[in-house]
N, CA, C, O and the ligand as a Tripos MOL2 file, in Angstrom:
@<TRIPOS>MOLECULE
protein
  285   283    72     0     0
PROTEIN
NO_CHARGES

@<TRIPOS>ATOM
      1 N          33.3650   43.7550   -8.8700 N.3       1 MET1
      2 CA         34.9090   43.8170   -9.2810 C.3       1 MET1
      3 C          35.7860   43.4260   -8.1590 C.2       1 MET1
      4 O          35.7390   44.0030   -7.0730 O.2       1 MET1
      5 N          36.5750   42.4620   -8.4150 N.am      2 THR2
      6 CA         37.4970   42.0020   -7.3620 C.3       2 THR2
      7 C          38.8640   42.7480   -7.5140 C.2       2 THR2
      8 O          39.2580   43.2370   -8.5730 O.2       2 THR2
      9 N          39.5300   42.7750   -6.3400 N.am      3 SER3
     10 CA         40.8080   43.5480   -6.3370 C.3       3 SER3
     11 C          41.9060   42.6580   -5.8200 C.2       3 SER3
     12 O          42.8830   43.1290   -5.2380 O.2       3 SER3
     13 N          41.7310   41.2690   -6.0490 N.am      4 SER4
     14 CA         42.7560   40.3260   -5.6220 C.3       4 SER4
     15 C          44.0510   40.4530   -6.4810 C.2       4 SER4
     16 O          45.1410   40.1250   -6.0110 O.2       4 SER4
     17 N          43.9170   40.9280   -7.7260 N.am      5 ALA5
     18 CA         45.1150   40.9090   -8.5540 C.3       5 ALA5
     19 C          45.5790   42.5090   -8.7490 C.2       5 ALA5
     20 O          46.1030   42.9200   -9.7850 O.2       5 ALA5
     21 N          45.3230   43.2650   -7.6830 N.am      6 PHE6
     22 CA         45.5990   44.7350   -7.9250 C.3       6 PHE6
     23 C          47.0670   44.9220   -8.0880 C.2       6 PHE6
     24 O          47.8770   44.4030   -7.3200 O.2       6 PHE6
     25 N          47.4260   45.7310   -9.1830 N.am      7 PRO7
     26 CA         48.9300   45.8550   -9.3730 C.3       7 PRO7
     27 C          49.6710   46.6670   -8.4490 C.2       7 PRO7
     28 O          49.1470   47.6440   -7.9130 O.2       7 PRO7
     29 N          50.7860   46.3440   -8.2430 N.am      8 PRO8
     30 CA         51.7660   47.0530   -7.4280 C.3       8 PRO8
     31 C          52.0250   48.3760   -7.9850 C.2       8 PRO8
     32 O          51.6420   48.6460   -9.1240 O.2       8 PRO8
     33 N          52.7130   49.3020   -7.1880 N.am      9 PRO9
     34 CA         53.0300   50.6500   -7.8090 C.3       9 PRO9
     35 C          53.8640   50.4990   -9.0490 C.2       9 PRO9
     36 O          54.5130   49.4800   -9.2860 O.2       9 PRO9
     37 N          53.8180   51.6080   -9.8710 N.am     10 ILE10
     38 CA         54.5510   51.6030  -11.1560 C.3      10 ILE10
     39 C          56.0550   51.5240  -11.0730 C.2      10 ILE10
     40 O          56.7460   51.2160  -12.0440 O.2      10 ILE10
     41 N          56.5580   51.8260   -9.8310 N.am     11 SER11
     42 CA         58.0120   51.6810   -9.6710 C.3      11 SER11
     43 C          58.3570   50.2680   -9.4520 C.2      11 SER11
     44 O          59.5450   49.9510   -9.3970 O.2      11 SER11
     45 N          57.3870   49.3550   -9.3170 N.am     12 GLU12
     46 CA         57.7880   47.9140   -9.1510 C.3      12 GLU12
     47 C          57.7870   47.3500  -10.6140 C.2      12 GLU12
     48 O          56.8010   47.4810  -11.3390 O.2      12 GLU12
     49 N          58.9210   46.7230  -11.0120 N.am     13 PRO13
     50 CA         58.8400   46.0290  -12.3720 C.3      13 PRO13
     51 C          57.9440   44.7420  -12.3550 C.2      13 PRO13
     52 O          57.6300   44.1060  -11.3490 O.2      13 PRO13
     53 N          57.5870   44.4710  -13.6590 N.am     14 ASP14
     54 CA         56.7160   43.3850  -13.7670 C.3      14 ASP14
     55 C          57.4860   42.0730  -13.3750 C.2      14 ASP14
     56 O          58.6920   42.0630  -13.6220 O.2      14 ASP14
     57 N          56.9650   41.0480  -12.8360 N.am     15 PRO15
     58 CA         57.6900   39.8080  -12.4450 C.3      15 PRO15
     59 C          58.3740   39.1230  -13.6050 C.2      15 PRO15
     60 O          59.2810   38.3290  -13.3570 O.2      15 PRO15
     61 N          58.0140   39.3640  -14.8410 N.am     16 SER16
     62 CA         58.4650   38.8850  -16.0530 C.3      16 SER16
     63 C          59.9330   39.3210  -16.2290 C.2      16 SER16
     64 O          60.7220   38.6080  -16.8500 O.2      16 SER16
     65 N          60.3120   40.5560  -15.6510 N.am     17 THR17
     66 CA         61.7470   40.9550  -15.8080 C.3      17 THR17
     67 C          62.6940   40.1660  -14.9220 C.2      17 THR17
     68 O          63.9070   40.2870  -15.0990 O.2      17 THR17
     69 N          62.2010   39.3440  -13.9530 N.am     18 PHE18
     70 CA         63.0790   38.6830  -13.0660 C.3      18 PHE18
     71 C          63.6610   37.4190  -13.7230 C.2      18 PHE18
     72 O          64.6570   36.8580  -13.2670 O.2      18 PHE18
     73 N          63.0160   37.0070  -14.7830 N.am     19 THR19
     74 CA         63.4350   35.7090  -15.4090 C.3      19 THR19
     75 C          63.9360   36.0470  -16.8280 C.2      19 THR19
     76 O          64.2110   35.0940  -17.5580 O.2      19 THR19
     77 N          64.0800   37.2830  -17.2890 N.am     20 CYS20
     78 CA         64.7320   37.4290  -18.6550 C.3      20 CYS20
     79 C          65.9620   38.3960  -18.5180 C.2      20 CYS20
     80 O          66.2020   39.0350  -17.4940 O.2      20 CYS20
     81 N          66.6730   38.4280  -19.6050 N.am     21 SER21
     82 CA         67.8420   39.2870  -19.5740 C.3      21 SER21
     83 C          67.4650   40.8060  -19.4270 C.2      21 SER21
     84 O          66.4540   41.2340  -19.9840 O.2      21 SER21
     85 N          68.1830   41.5250  -18.7630 N.am     22 SER22
     86 CA         67.9320   43.0220  -18.7070 C.3      22 SER22
     87 C          67.8400   43.7820  -20.0060 C.2      22 SER22
     88 O          67.1570   44.7960  -20.1490 O.2      22 SER22
     89 N          68.5880   43.2080  -20.9570 N.am     23 SER23
     90 CA         68.6070   43.8110  -22.2570 C.3      23 SER23
     91 C          67.2880   43.7030  -22.9690 C.2      23 SER23
     92 O          67.0470   44.4300  -23.9330 O.2      23 SER23
     93 N          66.3880   42.7750  -22.5020 N.am     24 LEU24
     94 CA         65.1050   42.6180  -23.0650 C.3      24 LEU24
     95 C          63.9410   43.4160  -22.2170 C.2      24 LEU24
     96 O          62.7460   43.2510  -22.4620 O.2      24 LEU24
     97 N          64.3390   44.1350  -21.3800 N.am     25 VAL25
     98 CA         63.3990   44.8840  -20.5200 C.3      25 VAL25
     99 C          63.1470   46.2340  -21.1700 C.2      25 VAL25
    100 O          64.0610   46.9060  -21.6470 O.2      25 VAL25
    101 N          62.0440   46.5550  -21.1720 N.am     26 GLY26
    102 CA         61.5590   47.9950  -21.8280 C.3      26 GLY26
    103 C          60.2770   48.3120  -20.9450 C.2      26 GLY26
    104 O          59.7950   47.5550  -20.1030 O.2      26 GLY26
    105 N          59.8230   49.5550  -21.2900 N.am     27 PRO27
    106 CA         58.7000   50.2750  -20.6410 C.3      27 PRO27
    107 C          57.3530   49.6900  -21.2630 C.2      27 PRO27
    108 O          57.2160   49.5840  -22.4820 O.2      27 PRO27
    109 N          56.4490   49.3470  -20.4260 N.am     28 CYS28
    110 CA         55.1760   48.9580  -20.7390 C.3      28 CYS28
    111 C          54.3930   49.9660  -21.5260 C.2      28 CYS28
    112 O          54.4170   51.1330  -21.1340 O.2      28 CYS28
    113 N          53.7150   49.6520  -22.5690 N.am     29 SER29
    114 CA         53.0790   50.5270  -23.4970 C.3      29 SER29
    115 C          51.9400   51.3510  -22.7190 C.2      29 SER29
    116 O          51.5610   52.4510  -23.1210 O.2      29 SER29
    117 N          51.4420   50.7450  -21.6060 N.am     30 GLY30
    118 CA         50.2450   51.2380  -20.9470 C.3      30 GLY30
    119 C          50.7200   52.0930  -19.8220 C.2      30 GLY30
    120 O          50.3990   53.2810  -19.7960 O.2      30 GLY30
    121 N          51.4930   51.5450  -18.8560 N.am     31 CYS31
    122 CA         51.8770   52.1900  -17.6130 C.3      31 CYS31
    123 C          53.2960   52.5740  -17.4580 C.2      31 CYS31
    124 O          53.6440   53.2030  -16.4590 O.2      31 CYS31
    125 N          54.1560   52.2290  -18.4000 N.am     32 GLN32
    126 CA         55.5180   52.5830  -18.2840 C.3      32 GLN32
    127 C          56.2950   51.7570  -17.3320 C.2      32 GLN32
    128 O          57.4820   52.0310  -17.1580 O.2      32 GLN32
    129 N          55.7240   50.7420  -16.6770 N.am     33 ARG33
    130 CA         56.4920   49.9030  -15.7270 C.3      33 ARG33
    131 C          57.4510   49.1470  -16.5310 C.2      33 ARG33
    132 O          57.1850   48.8820  -17.7040 O.2      33 ARG33
    133 N          58.5550   48.7780  -15.9800 N.am     34 SER34
    134 CA         59.5870   47.9580  -16.5560 C.3      34 SER34
    135 C          59.0080   46.5670  -16.7110 C.2      34 SER34
    136 O          58.5850   45.9650  -15.7250 O.2      34 SER34
    137 N          58.9780   46.0100  -18.0020 N.am     35 THR35
    138 CA         58.4720   44.6640  -18.2200 C.3      35 THR35
    139 C          59.3190   43.9580  -19.3330 C.2      35 THR35
    140 O          60.0450   44.6300  -20.0660 O.2      35 THR35
    141 N          59.2330   42.7420  -19.4430 N.am     36 HIS36
    142 CA         59.8080   41.9480  -20.4240 C.3      36 HIS36
    143 C          59.1880   42.1310  -21.7570 C.2      36 HIS36
    144 O          58.2090   41.4960  -22.1480 O.2      36 HIS36
    145 N          59.8730   43.1150  -22.4870 N.am     37 ARG37
    146 CA         59.1900   43.7840  -23.6870 C.3      37 ARG37
    147 C          59.8030   43.1430  -25.0380 C.2      37 ARG37
    148 O          59.0800   42.9450  -26.0140 O.2      37 ARG37
    149 N          61.0360   42.8640  -25.0360 N.am     38 TYR38
    150 CA         61.6680   42.4290  -26.2250 C.3      38 TYR38
    151 C          62.0610   40.9930  -26.2710 C.2      38 TYR38
    152 O          62.1370   40.2910  -25.2620 O.2      38 TYR38
    153 N          62.3080   40.5820  -27.4900 N.am     39 GLY39
    154 CA         62.9160   39.1150  -27.6630 C.3      39 GLY39
    155 C          61.8750   38.1800  -27.5790 C.2      39 GLY39
    156 O          60.7080   38.5650  -27.6640 O.2      39 GLY39
    157 N          62.1700   36.9410  -27.4130 N.am     40 SER40
    158 CA         61.3330   35.6180  -27.3460 C.3      40 SER40
    159 C          60.4420   35.8660  -26.1140 C.2      40 SER40
    160 O          60.9930   36.1320  -25.0450 O.2      40 SER40
    161 N          59.1530   35.7990  -26.1920 N.am     41 GLY41
    162 CA         58.2990   35.8000  -24.9870 C.3      41 GLY41
    163 C          58.0160   37.2920  -24.6100 C.2      41 GLY41
    164 O          57.1670   37.5100  -23.7460 O.2      41 GLY41
    165 N          58.5910   38.1970  -25.1280 N.am     42 GLY42
    166 CA         58.3450   39.5920  -24.7490 C.3      42 GLY42
    167 C          56.9380   40.1270  -25.2770 C.2      42 GLY42
    168 O          56.3500   39.7330  -26.2840 O.2      42 GLY42
    169 N          56.5460   41.0640  -24.4210 N.am     43 LEU43
    170 CA         55.1320   41.6900  -24.6090 C.3      43 LEU43
    171 C          55.2770   43.1940  -24.5420 C.2      43 LEU43
    172 O          56.1280   43.6410  -23.7730 O.2      43 LEU43
    173 N          54.5390   44.0280  -25.2650 N.am     44 PRO44
    174 CA         54.5640   45.4780  -25.1670 C.3      44 PRO44
    175 C          53.8780   45.9030  -23.8770 C.2      44 PRO44
    176 O          54.0430   47.0720  -23.5290 O.2      44 PRO44
    177 N          53.1080   45.0820  -23.1000 N.am     45 LEU45
    178 CA         52.3970   45.4460  -22.0650 C.3      45 LEU45
    179 C          52.8890   44.5860  -20.8390 C.2      45 LEU45
    180 O          53.3620   43.4570  -20.9600 O.2      45 LEU45
    181 N          52.7420   45.1720  -19.7870 N.am     46 CYS46
    182 CA         53.1180   44.3450  -18.5200 C.3      46 CYS46
    183 C          51.9230   43.4180  -18.2380 C.2      46 CYS46
    184 O          50.8620   43.5130  -18.8560 O.2      46 CYS46
    185 N          52.1550   42.5190  -17.2710 N.am     47 HIS47
    186 CA         51.2290   41.5110  -16.9090 C.3      47 HIS47
    187 C          49.7820   42.1610  -16.6470 C.2      47 HIS47
    188 O          48.7620   41.6680  -17.1270 O.2      47 HIS47
    189 N          49.7850   43.1400  -15.9630 N.am     48 TRP48
    190 CA         48.5150   43.8840  -15.4120 C.3      48 TRP48
    191 C          47.8730   44.6610  -16.6180 C.2      48 TRP48
    192 O          46.6510   44.6200  -16.7570 O.2      48 TRP48
    193 N          48.5530   45.2700  -17.3740 N.am     49 CYS49
    194 CA         47.9680   46.0520  -18.5610 C.3      49 CYS49
    195 C          47.5200   44.9350  -19.5160 C.2      49 CYS49
    196 O          46.4370   45.0950  -20.0800 O.2      49 CYS49
    197 N          48.2140   43.8460  -19.7560 N.am     50 MET50
    198 CA         47.7790   42.8360  -20.5900 C.3      50 MET50
    199 C          46.4040   42.2630  -20.1320 C.2      50 MET50
    200 O          45.5080   42.0260  -20.9420 O.2      50 MET50
    201 N          46.2900   42.0680  -18.8820 N.am     51 THR51
    202 CA         44.9230   41.6070  -18.3500 C.3      51 THR51
    203 C          43.8270   42.5270  -18.7070 C.2      51 THR51
    204 O          42.7680   42.1110  -19.1770 O.2      51 THR51
    205 N          44.0780   43.8130  -18.4810 N.am     52 THR52
    206 CA         43.1160   44.7620  -18.7100 C.3      52 THR52
    207 C          42.8430   44.9740  -20.3480 C.2      52 THR52
    208 O          41.7430   45.2890  -20.8020 O.2      52 THR52
    209 N          43.9810   44.7540  -21.1110 N.am     53 ALA53
    210 CA         43.6910   44.9330  -22.6150 C.3      53 ALA53
    211 C          42.9740   43.8310  -23.1680 C.2      53 ALA53
    212 O          42.2080   43.9930  -24.1180 O.2      53 ALA53
    213 N          43.1850   42.6610  -22.6060 N.am     54 ARG54
    214 CA         42.4520   41.4160  -23.0150 C.3      54 ARG54
    215 C          40.9210   41.5570  -22.8750 C.2      54 ARG54
    216 O          40.1080   41.1260  -23.6930 O.2      54 ARG54
    217 N          40.6120   42.2660  -21.6470 N.am     55 GLU55
    218 CA         39.2080   42.4830  -21.3980 C.3      55 GLU55
    219 C          38.7030   43.5930  -22.4040 C.2      55 GLU55
    220 O          37.5600   43.5420  -22.8590 O.2      55 GLU55
    221 N          39.5560   44.5580  -22.7220 N.am     56 SER56
    222 CA         39.0170   45.6510  -23.5790 C.3      56 SER56
    223 C          38.9820   45.2020  -24.9760 C.2      56 SER56
    224 O          38.0690   45.6450  -25.6730 O.2      56 SER56
    225 N          39.8600   44.3640  -25.5130 N.am     57 TRP57
    226 CA         39.7280   43.9820  -26.8050 C.3      57 TRP57
    227 C          38.3530   43.3830  -27.1280 C.2      57 TRP57
    228 O          37.8660   43.5270  -28.2500 O.2      57 TRP57
    229 N          37.8070   42.7960  -26.2770 N.am     58 GLY58
    230 CA         36.3800   42.2100  -26.4100 C.3      58 GLY58
    231 C          35.4480   43.2320  -26.7910 C.2      58 GLY58
    232 O          34.4510   42.9350  -27.4500 O.2      58 GLY58
    233 N          35.7090   44.5280  -26.3990 N.am     59 THR59
    234 CA         34.6870   45.5310  -26.4950 C.3      59 THR59
    235 C          35.1840   46.5130  -27.6480 C.2      59 THR59
    236 O          34.4960   47.4920  -27.9390 O.2      59 THR59
    237 N          36.3350   46.2550  -28.2770 N.am     60 GLY60
    238 CA         36.8880   46.9840  -29.2980 C.3      60 GLY60
    239 C          37.6190   48.2710  -28.8880 C.2      60 GLY60
    240 O          37.8980   49.1020  -29.7530 O.2      60 GLY60
    241 N          37.9490   48.4680  -27.5620 N.am     61 VAL61
    242 CA         38.5690   49.5660  -27.0870 C.3      61 VAL61
    243 C          40.1930   49.2820  -27.3310 C.2      61 VAL61
    244 O          40.7570   48.2380  -27.0040 O.2      61 VAL61
    245 N          40.7310   50.2490  -27.8740 N.am     62 ARG62
    246 CA         42.2110   50.2720  -28.2510 C.3      62 ARG62
    247 C          43.0560   50.6540  -27.0270 C.2      62 ARG62
    248 O          42.5870   51.3990  -26.1680 O.2      62 ARG62
    249 N          44.3340   50.1370  -26.9360 N.am     63 PHE63
    250 CA         45.0600   50.4370  -25.8230 C.3      63 PHE63
    251 C          45.6720   51.8280  -25.7440 C.2      63 PHE63
    252 O          46.2730   52.1630  -24.7230 O.2      63 PHE63
    253 N          45.5440   52.6390  -26.7670 N.am     64 ASN64
    254 CA         45.9970   53.9570  -26.5050 C.3      64 ASN64
    255 C          45.0110   54.6850  -25.6750 C.2      64 ASN64
    256 O          45.2390   55.8370  -25.3070 O.2      64 ASN64
    257 N          44.0050   54.1030  -25.3900 N.am     65 ASN65
    258 CA         42.9750   54.6480  -24.4350 C.3      65 ASN65
    259 C          43.5070   54.2030  -23.0120 C.2      65 ASN65
    260 O          43.1100   53.1380  -22.5410 O.2      65 ASN65
    261 N          44.3200   54.9300  -22.3810 N.am     66 THR66
    262 CA         45.0000   54.4810  -21.2080 C.3      66 THR66
    263 C          44.1340   54.4950  -19.8960 C.2      66 THR66
    264 O          44.3740   53.8190  -18.8960 O.2      66 THR66
    265 N          43.1910   55.2840  -20.0420 N.am     67 ARG67
    266 CA         42.3840   55.3110  -18.8640 C.3      67 ARG67
    267 C          40.8370   55.0430  -19.0350 C.2      67 ARG67
    268 O          40.2760   55.3950  -20.0720 O.2      67 ARG67
    269 N          40.1900   54.4540  -18.0730 N.am     68 THR68
    270 CA         38.8420   54.0830  -18.3040 C.3      68 THR68
    271 C          38.0230   55.4070  -18.1270 C.2      68 THR68
    272 O          38.3880   56.2990  -17.3600 O.2      68 THR68
    273 N          36.9400   55.4670  -18.8590 N.am     69 GLN69
    274 CA         36.2340   56.7430  -18.8160 C.3      69 GLN69
    275 C          35.3970   56.8600  -17.6190 C.2      69 GLN69
    276 O          34.8130   55.8520  -17.2190 O.2      69 GLN69
    277 N          35.2670   58.0240  -16.9750 N.am     70 ALA70
    278 CA         34.4730   58.2830  -15.8220 C.3      70 ALA70
    279 C          33.1130   58.7040  -16.2490 C.2      70 ALA70
    280 O          32.9790   59.4310  -17.2330 O.2      70 ALA70
    281 N          32.1070   58.2860  -15.5620 N.am     71 ASN71
    282 CA         30.7880   58.6490  -15.9540 C.3      71 ASN71
    283 C          30.3870   59.9990  -15.5410 C.2      71 ASN71
    284 O          29.2660   60.4230  -15.8250 O.2      71 ASN71
    285 ZN         51.6290   48.2350  -17.7890 Zn       72 ZN72
@<TRIPOS>BOND
     1     1     2 1
     2     2     3 1
     3     3     4 2
     4     3     5 am
     5     5     6 1
     6     6     7 1
     7     7     8 2
     8     7     9 am
     9     9    10 1
    10    10    11 1
    11    11    12 2
    12    11    13 am
    13    13    14 1
    14    14    15 1
    15    15    16 2
    16    15    17 am
    17    17    18 1
    18    18    19 1
    19    19    20 2
    20    19    21 am
    21    21    22 1
    22    22    23 1
    23    23    24 2
    24    23    25 am
    25    25    26 1
    26    26    27 1
    27    27    28 2
    28    27    29 am
    29    29    30 1
    30    30    31 1
    31    31    32 2
    32    31    33 am
    33    33    34 1
    34    34    35 1
    35    35    36 2
    36    35    37 am
    37    37    38 1
    38    38    39 1
    39    39    40 2
    40    39    41 am
    41    41    42 1
    42    42    43 1
    43    43    44 2
    44    43    45 am
    45    45    46 1
    46    46    47 1
    47    47    48 2
    48    47    49 am
    49    49    50 1
    50    50    51 1
    51    51    52 2
    52    51    53 am
    53    53    54 1
    54    54    55 1
    55    55    56 2
    56    55    57 am
    57    57    58 1
    58    58    59 1
    59    59    60 2
    60    59    61 am
    61    61    62 1
    62    62    63 1
    63    63    64 2
    64    63    65 am
    65    65    66 1
    66    66    67 1
    67    67    68 2
    68    67    69 am
    69    69    70 1
    70    70    71 1
    71    71    72 2
    72    71    73 am
    73    73    74 1
    74    74    75 1
    75    75    76 2
    76    75    77 am
    77    77    78 1
    78    78    79 1
    79    79    80 2
    80    79    81 am
    81    81    82 1
    82    82    83 1
    83    83    84 2
    84    83    85 am
    85    85    86 1
    86    86    87 1
    87    87    88 2
    88    87    89 am
    89    89    90 1
    90    90    91 1
    91    91    92 2
    92    91    93 am
    93    93    94 1
    94    94    95 1
    95    95    96 2
    96    95    97 am
    97    97    98 1
    98    98    99 1
    99    99   100 2
   100    99   101 am
   101   101   102 1
   102   102   103 1
   103   103   104 2
   104   103   105 am
   105   105   106 1
   106   106   107 1
   107   107   108 2
   108   107   109 am
   109   109   110 1
   110   110   111 1
   111   111   112 2
   112   111   113 am
   113   113   114 1
   114   114   115 1
   115   115   116 2
   116   115   117 am
   117   117   118 1
   118   118   119 1
   119   119   120 2
   120   119   121 am
   121   121   122 1
   122   122   123 1
   123   123   124 2
   124   123   125 am
   125   125   126 1
   126   126   127 1
   127   127   128 2
   128   127   129 am
   129   129   130 1
   130   130   131 1
   131   131   132 2
   132   131   133 am
   133   133   134 1
   134   134   135 1
   135   135   136 2
   136   135   137 am
   137   137   138 1
   138   138   139 1
   139   139   140 2
   140   139   141 am
   141   141   142 1
   142   142   143 1
   143   143   144 2
   144   143   145 am
   145   145   146 1
   146   146   147 1
   147   147   148 2
   148   147   149 am
   149   149   150 1
   150   150   151 1
   151   151   152 2
   152   151   153 am
   153   153   154 1
   154   154   155 1
   155   155   156 2
   156   155   157 am
   157   157   158 1
   158   158   159 1
   159   159   160 2
   160   159   161 am
   161   161   162 1
   162   162   163 1
   163   163   164 2
   164   163   165 am
   165   165   166 1
   166   166   167 1
   167   167   168 2
   168   167   169 am
   169   169   170 1
   170   170   171 1
   171   171   172 2
   172   171   173 am
   173   173   174 1
   174   174   175 1
   175   175   176 2
   176   175   177 am
   177   177   178 1
   178   178   179 1
   179   179   180 2
   180   179   181 am
   181   181   182 1
   182   182   183 1
   183   183   184 2
   184   183   185 am
   185   185   186 1
   186   186   187 1
   187   187   188 2
   188   187   189 am
   189   189   190 1
   190   190   191 1
   191   191   192 2
   192   191   193 am
   193   193   194 1
   194   194   195 1
   195   195   196 2
   196   195   197 am
   197   197   198 1
   198   198   199 1
   199   199   200 2
   200   199   201 am
   201   201   202 1
   202   202   203 1
   203   203   204 2
   204   203   205 am
   205   205   206 1
   206   206   207 1
   207   207   208 2
   208   207   209 am
   209   209   210 1
   210   210   211 1
   211   211   212 2
   212   211   213 am
   213   213   214 1
   214   214   215 1
   215   215   216 2
   216   215   217 am
   217   217   218 1
   218   218   219 1
   219   219   220 2
   220   219   221 am
   221   221   222 1
   222   222   223 1
   223   223   224 2
   224   223   225 am
   225   225   226 1
   226   226   227 1
   227   227   228 2
   228   227   229 am
   229   229   230 1
   230   230   231 1
   231   231   232 2
   232   231   233 am
   233   233   234 1
   234   234   235 1
   235   235   236 2
   236   235   237 am
   237   237   238 1
   238   238   239 1
   239   239   240 2
   240   239   241 am
   241   241   242 1
   242   242   243 1
   243   243   244 2
   244   243   245 am
   245   245   246 1
   246   246   247 1
   247   247   248 2
   248   247   249 am
   249   249   250 1
   250   250   251 1
   251   251   252 2
   252   251   253 am
   253   253   254 1
   254   254   255 1
   255   255   256 2
   256   255   257 am
   257   257   258 1
   258   258   259 1
   259   259   260 2
   260   259   261 am
   261   261   262 1
   262   262   263 1
   263   263   264 2
   264   263   265 am
   265   265   266 1
   266   266   267 1
   267   267   268 2
   268   267   269 am
   269   269   270 1
   270   270   271 1
   271   271   272 2
   272   271   273 am
   273   273   274 1
   274   274   275 1
   275   275   276 2
   276   275   277 am
   277   277   278 1
   278   278   279 1
   279   279   280 2
   280   279   281 am
   281   281   282 1
   282   282   283 1
   283   283   284 2
@<TRIPOS>SUBSTRUCTURE
     1 MET1         2 RESIDUE 1 A MET
     2 THR2         6 RESIDUE 1 A THR
     3 SER3        10 RESIDUE 1 A SER
     4 SER4        14 RESIDUE 1 A SER
     5 ALA5        18 RESIDUE 1 A ALA
     6 PHE6        22 RESIDUE 1 A PHE
     7 PRO7        26 RESIDUE 1 A PRO
     8 PRO8        30 RESIDUE 1 A PRO
     9 PRO9        34 RESIDUE 1 A PRO
    10 ILE10       38 RESIDUE 1 A ILE
    11 SER11       42 RESIDUE 1 A SER
    12 GLU12       46 RESIDUE 1 A GLU
    13 PRO13       50 RESIDUE 1 A PRO
    14 ASP14       54 RESIDUE 1 A ASP
    15 PRO15       58 RESIDUE 1 A PRO
    16 SER16       62 RESIDUE 1 A SER
    17 THR17       66 RESIDUE 1 A THR
    18 PHE18       70 RESIDUE 1 A PHE
    19 THR19       74 RESIDUE 1 A THR
    20 CYS20       78 RESIDUE 1 A CYS
    21 SER21       82 RESIDUE 1 A SER
    22 SER22       86 RESIDUE 1 A SER
    23 SER23       90 RESIDUE 1 A SER
    24 LEU24       94 RESIDUE 1 A LEU
    25 VAL25       98 RESIDUE 1 A VAL
    26 GLY26      102 RESIDUE 1 A GLY
    27 PRO27      106 RESIDUE 1 A PRO
    28 CYS28      110 RESIDUE 1 A CYS
    29 SER29      114 RESIDUE 1 A SER
    30 GLY30      118 RESIDUE 1 A GLY
    31 CYS31      122 RESIDUE 1 A CYS
    32 GLN32      126 RESIDUE 1 A GLN
    33 ARG33      130 RESIDUE 1 A ARG
    34 SER34      134 RESIDUE 1 A SER
    35 THR35      138 RESIDUE 1 A THR
    36 HIS36      142 RESIDUE 1 A HIS
    37 ARG37      146 RESIDUE 1 A ARG
    38 TYR38      150 RESIDUE 1 A TYR
    39 GLY39      154 RESIDUE 1 A GLY
    40 SER40      158 RESIDUE 1 A SER
    41 GLY41      162 RESIDUE 1 A GLY
    42 GLY42      166 RESIDUE 1 A GLY
    43 LEU43      170 RESIDUE 1 A LEU
    44 PRO44      174 RESIDUE 1 A PRO
    45 LEU45      178 RESIDUE 1 A LEU
    46 CYS46      182 RESIDUE 1 A CYS
    47 HIS47      186 RESIDUE 1 A HIS
    48 TRP48      190 RESIDUE 1 A TRP
    49 CYS49      194 RESIDUE 1 A CYS
    50 MET50      198 RESIDUE 1 A MET
    51 THR51      202 RESIDUE 1 A THR
    52 THR52      206 RESIDUE 1 A THR
    53 ALA53      210 RESIDUE 1 A ALA
    54 ARG54      214 RESIDUE 1 A ARG
    55 GLU55      218 RESIDUE 1 A GLU
    56 SER56      222 RESIDUE 1 A SER
    57 TRP57      226 RESIDUE 1 A TRP
    58 GLY58      230 RESIDUE 1 A GLY
    59 THR59      234 RESIDUE 1 A THR
    60 GLY60      238 RESIDUE 1 A GLY
    61 VAL61      242 RESIDUE 1 A VAL
    62 ARG62      246 RESIDUE 1 A ARG
    63 PHE63      250 RESIDUE 1 A PHE
    64 ASN64      254 RESIDUE 1 A ASN
    65 ASN65      258 RESIDUE 1 A ASN
    66 THR66      262 RESIDUE 1 A THR
    67 ARG67      266 RESIDUE 1 A ARG
    68 THR68      270 RESIDUE 1 A THR
    69 GLN69      274 RESIDUE 1 A GLN
    70 ALA70      278 RESIDUE 1 A ALA
    71 ASN71      282 RESIDUE 1 A ASN
    72 ZN72       285 GROUP 0 **** ****
């Protein structure tokens, strides 16, 4: 597992918020980070959660499962 794209602290907004109107910003469904959530191009998940979700979708895991299971 690589850590090159390790997400910043939750207090840091997603970079997508820098290029959209603040009225389109909302909390990420996964980690509550501020992200471009509404309007054109908006997503319910921040960049980092989306990356994780895409990987999870392949295994049928839903995103209300917010934490990976420990063995
Ligand atoms: Zn997130």
